C-alpha positions as CSV (number, residue, x, y, z in Angstrom):
1,X,-89.6,-21.0,114.6
2,X,-86.5,-22.5,113.1
3,X,-85.1,-20.4,110.2
4,X,-82.7,-21.7,107.6
5,X,-80.8,-19.2,105.4
6,X,-78.1,-19.7,102.8
7,X,-76.5,-18.3,99.7
8,X,-76.7,-20.3,96.6
9,X,-73.0,-19.5,96.1
10,X,-69.8,-21.2,97.1
11,X,-67.8,-18.0,97.1
12,X,-66.0,-17.5,100.4
13,X,-66.7,-13.7,100.1
14,X,-70.3,-14.2,98.9
15,X,-72.3,-11.1,98.8
16,X,-75.4,-13.3,98.7
17,X,-74.4,-14.9,102.0
18,X,-74.1,-11.5,103.5
19,X,-77.5,-10.6,102.2
20,X,-79.1,-13.8,103.4
21,X,-77.5,-13.4,106.8
22,X,-78.8,-9.9,107.1
23,X,-82.3,-10.9,106.0
24,X,-82.3,-13.7,108.6
25,X,-81.3,-11.3,111.3
26,X,-84.5,-9.4,110.8
27,X,-86.8,-12.4,111.3
28,X,-88.2,-13.4,114.7
29,X,-87.0,-16.9,115.2
30,X,-86.1,-19.1,118.1
31,X,-83.2,-20.6,116.0
32,X,-81.4,-19.3,112.9
33,X,-79.0,-21.4,111.0
34,X,-76.9,-20.0,108.3
35,X,-75.7,-22.8,106.0
36,X,-72.5,-22.6,103.9
37,X,-73.0,-24.7,100.8
38,X,-69.2,-25.4,100.8
39,X,-70.0,-27.8,103.6
40,X,-72.1,-29.8,101.1
41,X,-69.6,-30.3,98.3
42,X,-70.3,-33.5,96.4
43,X,-69.3,-35.2,93.1
44,X,-70.8,-33.6,90.1
45,X,-74.2,-35.3,89.6
46,X,-74.7,-37.8,86.8
47,X,-77.1,-40.7,86.3
48,X,-74.2,-43.1,86.6
49,X,-73.1,-41.7,90.0
50,X,-76.8,-41.7,91.0
51,X,-76.7,-45.5,90.5
52,X,-73.9,-45.7,93.0
53,X,-76.1,-44.1,95.6
54,X,-77.1,-40.7,97.0
55,X,-74.2,-39.0,98.9
56,X,-74.7,-38.6,102.6
57,X,-74.3,-34.8,102.3
58,X,-77.3,-34.7,100.0
59,X,-79.4,-36.4,102.6
60,X,-78.1,-34.0,105.3
61,X,-79.0,-31.0,103.1
62,X,-82.5,-32.4,102.4
63,X,-83.0,-33.0,106.1
64,X,-81.9,-29.4,107.0
65,X,-84.7,-28.1,104.7
66,X,-87.2,-30.5,106.2
67,X,-86.3,-29.4,109.8
68,X,-86.8,-25.7,108.9
69,X,-90.0,-23.7,109.5
70,X,-88.9,-21.1,107.1
71,X,-86.1,-20.6,104.5
72,X,-84.3,-17.6,103.0
73,X,-82.1,-18.3,99.9
74,X,-80.1,-15.6,98.2
75,X,-79.0,-16.6,94.7
76,X,-75.7,-15.7,93.0
77,X,-76.0,-15.3,89.2
78,X,-73.3,-16.9,87.1
79,X,-73.8,-16.2,83.4
80,X,-77.5,-15.6,83.9
81,X,-78.2,-18.8,85.9
82,X,-77.5,-20.7,89.1
83,X,-74.0,-21.3,90.4
84,X,-72.7,-24.7,89.6
85,X,-72.2,-25.4,93.3
86,X,-75.9,-24.8,94.1
87,X,-77.1,-26.6,91.0
88,X,-75.1,-29.7,91.9
89,X,-76.5,-29.8,95.4
90,X,-80.0,-29.3,94.1
91,X,-79.6,-32.0,91.5
92,X,-78.5,-34.5,94.1
93,X,-81.2,-33.6,96.6
94,X,-83.9,-33.8,94.0
95,X,-83.0,-37.4,93.5
96,X,-84.1,-38.0,97.2
97,X,-87.4,-36.4,96.6
98,X,-88.6,-34.0,93.9
99,X,-90.3,-32.0,96.7
100,X,-86.9,-30.6,97.6
101,X,-88.4,-27.6,99.5
102,X,-91.0,-29.7,101.4
103,X,-93.7,-27.0,101.3
104,X,-91.6,-24.8,103.6
105,X,-92.5,-21.0,103.5
106,X,-89.6,-19.2,101.9
107,X,-88.3,-15.9,100.6
108,X,-86.0,-15.8,97.6
109,X,-83.4,-13.1,97.2
110,X,-80.6,-12.4,94.7
111,X,-77.9,-9.8,94.5
112,X,-75.0,-8.7,92.3
113,X,-72.6,-5.8,92.0
114,X,-74.4,-4.8,88.8
115,X,-77.6,-2.9,88.1
116,X,-79.6,-6.1,87.2
117,X,-79.3,-7.5,90.7
118,X,-79.1,-11.1,89.5
119,X,-82.7,-10.7,88.3
120,X,-82.4,-13.5,85.7
121,X,-81.5,-16.3,88.2
122,X,-84.1,-14.9,90.7
123,X,-86.8,-15.1,88.0
124,X,-85.8,-18.6,87.2
125,X,-85.8,-19.7,90.9
126,X,-89.2,-18.1,91.6
127,X,-90.6,-19.7,88.4
128,X,-89.4,-23.2,89.1
129,X,-89.5,-23.4,92.9
130,X,-93.2,-24.4,93.1
131,X,-92.5,-27.5,91.0
132,X,-90.2,-28.5,93.8
133,X,-92.8,-27.9,96.6
134,X,-91.6,-24.4,97.6
135,X,-94.1,-22.1,99.2
136,X,-92.6,-18.9,97.9
137,X,-94.0,-16.0,99.9
138,X,-91.9,-13.2,98.3
139,X,-88.8,-12.4,96.4
140,X,-86.5,-9.4,96.0
141,X,-83.5,-8.5,93.7
142,X,-80.9,-6.3,95.3
143,X,-78.9,-4.5,92.6
144,X,-75.6,-2.7,93.0
145,X,-74.7,-4.6,96.2
146,X,-71.6,-2.6,97.1
147,X,-73.5,0.7,96.7
148,X,-76.5,-0.3,98.8
149,X,-75.0,-2.6,101.5
150,X,-72.8,-1.5,104.4
151,X,-70.2,-4.2,104.6
152,X,-68.9,-3.1,108.0
153,X,-72.4,-3.0,109.6
154,X,-73.6,-6.0,107.7
155,X,-76.9,-4.4,106.6
156,X,-78.6,-2.6,103.7
157,X,-77.8,1.2,104.0
158,X,-80.3,2.3,101.3
159,X,-83.4,3.1,103.3
160,X,-85.9,2.4,100.5
161,X,-84.3,-0.9,99.6
162,X,-84.1,-1.9,103.3
163,X,-87.8,-1.1,103.7
164,X,-88.6,-3.2,100.6
165,X,-86.6,-6.1,102.0
166,X,-88.5,-5.9,105.3
167,X,-91.8,-5.8,103.5
168,X,-90.9,-8.8,101.5
169,X,-89.8,-10.8,104.6
170,X,-93.0,-9.7,106.4
171,X,-95.0,-11.5,103.7
172,X,-93.6,-14.8,105.0
173,X,-92.3,-14.3,108.6
174,X,-92.8,-12.3,111.7
175,X,-90.1,-9.6,111.9
176,X,-88.3,-8.6,115.0
177,X,-89.7,-5.5,116.7
């Protein structure tokens, strides 16, 4: 199984990238690729730019999704919604094919330093993903990231939350023994 994981954030210190990376490390996969959406920076989408053609990076991102057998995305919440960096990539890729996620099994995560755990953006992502051919198997919000995540070890230190993450991942993927 080829697993693709990424944070829907362009922060170089993204807590969501740390969460996605940890979640991916729990899954039994022959290949795990952790994408950095900074590698897919494109002009801000507009209908006029679309007339000029789809950027090559949008096609590369779409192909990465299509090559994956499973996907983990961890969403950053900016003012209650998606980060502009992720939304721009998504807007470009959806012009290639509205079935952005190509029926790939996926787990959607979100985290924030606050108590809400980016729940608003996660609810939006879970609600809209099926319209873009996502096979969402589970989702989990991780609140108070810095309190529950061991930055040095790169894993969730709260046992109950870690068990919940593993249960959520097991709904979609085989976990490592």
